[in-house]
LOTORKE-565061 format. One record per residue (C-alpha): residue number from 0; x, y, z; residue in three letters. Coordinates in nm, 4 decimals. Last residue first. Layout:
resi | x | y | z | resn
NUM | X | Y | Z | ALA
...
***
This chain:
resi | x | y | z | resn
200 | -0.0996 | 0.6451 | -2.1615 | UNK
199 | 0.2004 | 0.8743 | -2.1475 | UNK
198 | 0.1657 | 1.2546 | -2.1384 | UNK
197 | 0.2693 | 1.2780 | -1.7734 | UNK
196 | 0.6107 | 1.1364 | -1.8602 | UNK
195 | 0.7022 | 0.8185 | -1.6840 | UNK
194 | 1.0166 | 0.7893 | -1.4714 | UNK
193 | 0.8253 | 0.7826 | -1.1437 | UNK
192 | 0.6195 | 0.4925 | -1.2680 | UNK
191 | 0.9362 | 0.3016 | -1.3721 | UNK
190 | 1.1077 | 0.3662 | -1.0348 | UNK
189 | 0.8246 | 0.2788 | -0.7942 | UNK
188 | 0.8303 | -0.0991 | -0.8330 | UNK
187 | 1.2124 | -0.1147 | -0.8088 | UNK
186 | 1.2185 | 0.1212 | -0.5081 | UNK
185 | 0.9618 | -0.0888 | -0.3246 | UNK
184 | 1.1419 | -0.4126 | -0.4055 | UNK
183 | 1.4740 | -0.2737 | -0.2857 | UNK
182 | 1.3252 | -0.1466 | 0.0435 | UNK
181 | 1.1723 | -0.4850 | 0.1043 | UNK
180 | 0.8004 | -0.5143 | 0.0492 | UNK
179 | 0.5356 | -0.6987 | 0.2475 | UNK
178 | 0.3187 | -0.8857 | 0.0011 | UNK
177 | 0.0277 | -0.8412 | -0.2363 | UNK
176 | 0.2080 | -0.5714 | -0.4354 | UNK
175 | 0.0057 | -0.3666 | -0.6814 | UNK
174 | 0.1222 | -0.1490 | -0.9699 | UNK
173 | 0.0107 | 0.1284 | -1.2036 | UNK
172 | -0.3291 | 0.2154 | -1.0557 | UNK
171 | -0.4491 | 0.5349 | -1.2190 | UNK
170 | -0.4646 | 0.8835 | -1.0638 | UNK
169 | -0.3101 | 1.0672 | -1.3575 | UNK
168 | 0.0247 | 1.1019 | -1.1833 | UNK
167 | 0.0455 | 0.7256 | -1.1357 | UNK
166 | -0.0831 | 0.5236 | -0.8420 | UNK
165 | 0.1374 | 0.2641 | -0.6792 | UNK
164 | -0.0625 | 0.0200 | -0.4668 | UNK
163 | 0.0755 | -0.1607 | -0.1615 | UNK
162 | -0.1001 | -0.4433 | 0.0200 | UNK
161 | -0.0246 | -0.5465 | 0.3768 | UNK
160 | -0.2719 | -0.6850 | 0.4559 | UNK
159 | -0.4262 | -0.8792 | 0.1744 | UNK
158 | -0.6673 | -0.8387 | -0.1161 | UNK
157 | -0.6291 | -0.4684 | -0.1975 | UNK
156 | -0.7885 | -0.4010 | -0.5350 | UNK
155 | -0.6235 | -0.4326 | -0.8748 | UNK
154 | -0.9676 | -0.4424 | -1.0312 | UNK
153 | -1.1960 | -0.7457 | -1.0467 | UNK
152 | -1.4345 | -0.6049 | -0.7876 | UNK
151 | -1.4222 | -0.2273 | -0.7873 | UNK
150 | -1.2117 | -0.0552 | -0.5146 | UNK
149 | -1.4435 | 0.1252 | -0.2756 | UNK
148 | -1.4508 | -0.1806 | -0.0459 | UNK
147 | -1.1026 | -0.0997 | 0.0843 | UNK
146 | -1.2336 | 0.2308 | 0.2134 | UNK
145 | -1.4905 | 0.0606 | 0.4358 | UNK
144 | -1.2350 | -0.1656 | 0.6076 | UNK
143 | -1.4046 | -0.1144 | 0.9446 | UNK
142 | -1.1155 | 0.0597 | 1.1239 | UNK
141 | -1.0321 | 0.2880 | 0.8285 | UNK
140 | -0.8076 | 0.5723 | 0.9492 | UNK
139 | -0.6427 | 0.7347 | 0.6485 | UNK
138 | -0.2673 | 0.7503 | 0.6891 | UNK
137 | -0.0527 | 1.0599 | 0.6573 | UNK
136 | 0.3219 | 1.0708 | 0.5754 | UNK
135 | 0.6382 | 1.1111 | 0.7848 | UNK
134 | 0.6230 | 0.7772 | 0.9718 | UNK
133 | 0.8740 | 0.8012 | 1.2576 | UNK
132 | 0.8522 | 0.4220 | 1.3091 | UNK
131 | 0.7501 | 0.4252 | 1.6762 | UNK
130 | 0.5361 | 0.7360 | 1.6263 | UNK
129 | 0.3437 | 0.5862 | 1.3378 | UNK
128 | 0.2788 | 0.2647 | 1.5319 | UNK
127 | 0.1784 | 0.4644 | 1.8414 | UNK
126 | -0.0714 | 0.6627 | 1.6371 | UNK
125 | -0.2232 | 0.3424 | 1.5001 | UNK
124 | -0.2545 | 0.1891 | 1.8465 | UNK
123 | -0.4044 | 0.5113 | 1.9832 | UNK
122 | -0.6597 | 0.5201 | 1.7039 | UNK
121 | -0.8151 | 0.2119 | 1.8576 | UNK
120 | -1.0169 | -0.0448 | 1.6677 | UNK
119 | -0.7277 | -0.1020 | 1.4283 | UNK
118 | -0.8837 | -0.2994 | 1.1471 | UNK
117 | -0.7302 | -0.0770 | 0.8768 | UNK
116 | -0.4722 | 0.1989 | 0.8619 | UNK
115 | -0.4640 | 0.3230 | 0.5042 | UNK
114 | -0.1338 | 0.4866 | 0.4315 | UNK
113 | -0.0311 | 0.7637 | 0.1952 | UNK
112 | 0.3102 | 0.8210 | 0.0380 | UNK
111 | 0.3509 | 1.1149 | -0.1979 | UNK
110 | 0.6107 | 1.1132 | -0.4713 | UNK
109 | 0.6925 | 1.4281 | -0.6744 | UNK
108 | 1.0683 | 1.3891 | -0.6539 | UNK
107 | 1.1321 | 1.5958 | -0.3395 | UNK
106 | 0.9651 | 1.3407 | -0.1105 | UNK
105 | 1.1566 | 1.0560 | -0.2746 | UNK
104 | 1.4218 | 0.9845 | -0.0110 | UNK
103 | 1.1926 | 1.0437 | 0.2870 | UNK
102 | 0.9228 | 0.8150 | 0.1441 | UNK
101 | 1.1856 | 0.5515 | 0.0600 | UNK
100 | 1.3221 | 0.5467 | 0.4141 | UNK
99 | 0.9787 | 0.5471 | 0.5781 | UNK
98 | 0.8541 | 0.2705 | 0.3512 | UNK
97 | 1.1470 | 0.0452 | 0.4404 | UNK
96 | 1.0953 | 0.1262 | 0.8102 | UNK
95 | 0.7385 | -0.0024 | 0.7913 | UNK
94 | 0.8133 | -0.3353 | 0.6157 | UNK
93 | 0.8530 | -0.5530 | 0.9260 | UNK
92 | 0.5707 | -0.3823 | 1.1170 | UNK
91 | 0.3365 | -0.4453 | 0.8277 | UNK
90 | 0.4553 | -0.8084 | 0.8169 | UNK
89 | 0.3683 | -0.8401 | 1.1880 | UNK
88 | 0.0087 | -0.7052 | 1.1532 | UNK
87 | -0.1464 | -0.5577 | 1.4718 | UNK
86 | -0.0505 | -0.1981 | 1.3806 | UNK
85 | -0.2449 | -0.2441 | 1.0596 | UNK
84 | -0.1458 | -0.1627 | 0.7050 | UNK
83 | -0.2600 | -0.0714 | 0.3562 | UNK
82 | 0.0088 | 0.1233 | 0.1686 | UNK
81 | -0.0723 | 0.3731 | -0.1069 | UNK
80 | 0.2346 | 0.5042 | -0.2932 | UNK
79 | 0.1177 | 0.8079 | -0.4876 | UNK
78 | 0.2942 | 0.9561 | -0.7917 | UNK
77 | 0.2023 | 1.3212 | -0.8025 | UNK
76 | -0.0262 | 1.5078 | -1.0414 | UNK
75 | -0.3322 | 1.4182 | -0.8376 | UNK
74 | -0.2333 | 1.4356 | -0.4700 | UNK
73 | -0.5487 | 1.5978 | -0.3330 | UNK
72 | -0.7393 | 1.3289 | -0.5237 | UNK
71 | -0.6555 | 1.0866 | -0.2432 | UNK
70 | -0.8710 | 1.2909 | -0.0096 | UNK
69 | -0.7704 | 1.3784 | 0.3456 | UNK
68 | -0.9419 | 1.5319 | 0.6488 | UNK
67 | -0.7315 | 1.5509 | 0.9698 | UNK
66 | -0.8095 | 1.3315 | 1.2716 | UNK
65 | -0.4532 | 1.2218 | 1.3464 | UNK
64 | -0.5158 | 0.8703 | 1.2104 | UNK
63 | -0.6426 | 1.0478 | 0.8999 | UNK
62 | -1.0005 | 1.1353 | 0.8256 | UNK
61 | -1.1808 | 1.0301 | 0.5113 | UNK
60 | -1.1756 | 1.0292 | 0.1325 | UNK
59 | -1.0673 | 0.7690 | -0.1167 | UNK
58 | -1.1031 | 0.8885 | -0.4727 | UNK
57 | -1.1197 | 0.5471 | -0.6365 | UNK
56 | -0.8157 | 0.4512 | -0.8469 | UNK
55 | -0.8512 | 0.4919 | -1.2210 | UNK
54 | -0.7812 | 0.1783 | -1.4207 | UNK
53 | -0.4588 | 0.1215 | -1.6126 | UNK
52 | -0.4350 | -0.0451 | -1.9551 | UNK
51 | -0.2628 | 0.2277 | -2.1595 | UNK
50 | 0.0038 | 0.2821 | -1.8925 | UNK
49 | 0.1080 | -0.0823 | -1.8839 | UNK
48 | 0.0239 | -0.2493 | -1.5533 | UNK
47 | 0.2596 | -0.3931 | -1.2928 | UNK
46 | 0.1689 | -0.6825 | -1.0622 | UNK
45 | 0.3874 | -0.7763 | -0.7661 | UNK
44 | 0.3073 | -1.1222 | -0.6301 | UNK
43 | 0.3807 | -1.2734 | -0.2907 | UNK
42 | 0.0261 | -1.4138 | -0.2893 | UNK
41 | -0.0879 | -1.2209 | 0.0143 | UNK
40 | -0.3080 | -1.3993 | 0.2624 | UNK
39 | -0.6810 | -1.3523 | 0.2368 | UNK
38 | -0.8849 | -1.0710 | 0.3867 | UNK
37 | -1.1916 | -1.1605 | 0.5948 | UNK
36 | -1.0729 | -0.9033 | 0.8484 | UNK
35 | -1.1884 | -1.0813 | 1.1642 | UNK
34 | -1.0591 | -0.8650 | 1.4487 | UNK
33 | -0.7524 | -0.6512 | 1.4099 | UNK
32 | -0.7010 | -0.5285 | 1.7618 | UNK
31 | -0.7468 | -0.8638 | 1.9347 | UNK
30 | -0.5370 | -1.0603 | 1.6885 | UNK
29 | -0.5359 | -1.0316 | 1.3111 | UNK
28 | -0.4101 | -1.3784 | 1.2378 | UNK
27 | -0.7489 | -1.5416 | 1.1771 | UNK
26 | -0.8506 | -1.2615 | 0.9428 | UNK
25 | -0.5382 | -1.2608 | 0.7311 | UNK
24 | -0.1997 | -1.1019 | 0.7838 | UNK
23 | 0.0822 | -1.1894 | 0.5465 | UNK
22 | 0.2822 | -1.4714 | 0.7007 | UNK
21 | 0.3836 | -1.6462 | 0.3810 | UNK
20 | 0.5111 | -1.3242 | 0.2304 | UNK
19 | 0.7176 | -1.2591 | 0.5415 | UNK
18 | 0.8824 | -1.5988 | 0.5081 | UNK
17 | 0.9725 | -1.5267 | 0.1481 | UNK
16 | 1.1301 | -1.1978 | 0.2510 | UNK
15 | 1.3471 | -1.3777 | 0.5067 | UNK
14 | 1.4367 | -1.6600 | 0.2702 | UNK
13 | 1.6079 | -1.4274 | 0.0328 | UNK
12 | 1.5165 | -1.1638 | -0.2228 | UNK
11 | 1.7472 | -1.3561 | -0.4549 | UNK
10 | 1.4609 | -1.5921 | -0.5319 | UNK
9 | 1.2981 | -1.3066 | -0.7173 | UNK
8 | 0.9424 | -1.2134 | -0.6187 | UNK
7 | 0.7163 | -1.2922 | -0.9074 | UNK
6 | 0.6346 | -1.0221 | -1.1614 | UNK
5 | 0.2858 | -1.0294 | -1.2955 | UNK
4 | 0.2390 | -0.8332 | -1.6171 | UNK
3 | -0.1269 | -0.7470 | -1.6553 | UNK
2 | -0.2993 | -0.7284 | -1.9946 | UNK
1 | -0.6362 | -0.5618 | -1.9959 | UNK
0 | -0.8646 | -0.7150 | -2.2552 | UNK
***
């Protein structure tokens, strides 16, 4: 049986982070752009998986917000941080600059950030979000949530917006955060996966 180690958000993260976790976007909060997502609120939980117990992430393929083709398998051999977001989602807006800073800091360390923009009916809204936050990495455009359904039931699949998955160099899911992440939380979740040798697992 796969053993998951669930790490609860530390109290020291502060009331602000706790408030964000409680306001993770769900269907009735999505607003006119988001529509009815059917996605539940985040639990505030960060789950990390031992290398031997990891499941392979689906090879998500599609067009980016900018209309360019992208496949997740293009980044095999790198650590991938996969962030599910919507321009209509306040916690996604709150965490965006944290992701930009860490993406810029780790770009030369074999880390690739990839977004999945979901429930944005207009590409223009997604593009404006990326422009406003100077997002340096690509995001798959998934207005209908189709890509999220490619994760098998019972796996560490996205269950809230935002959700962040960390995928190891072998294409396996190493961690999942069902909450908006502070910069410190993102760095802490990424560090042990980045430190792994490619022969582990």
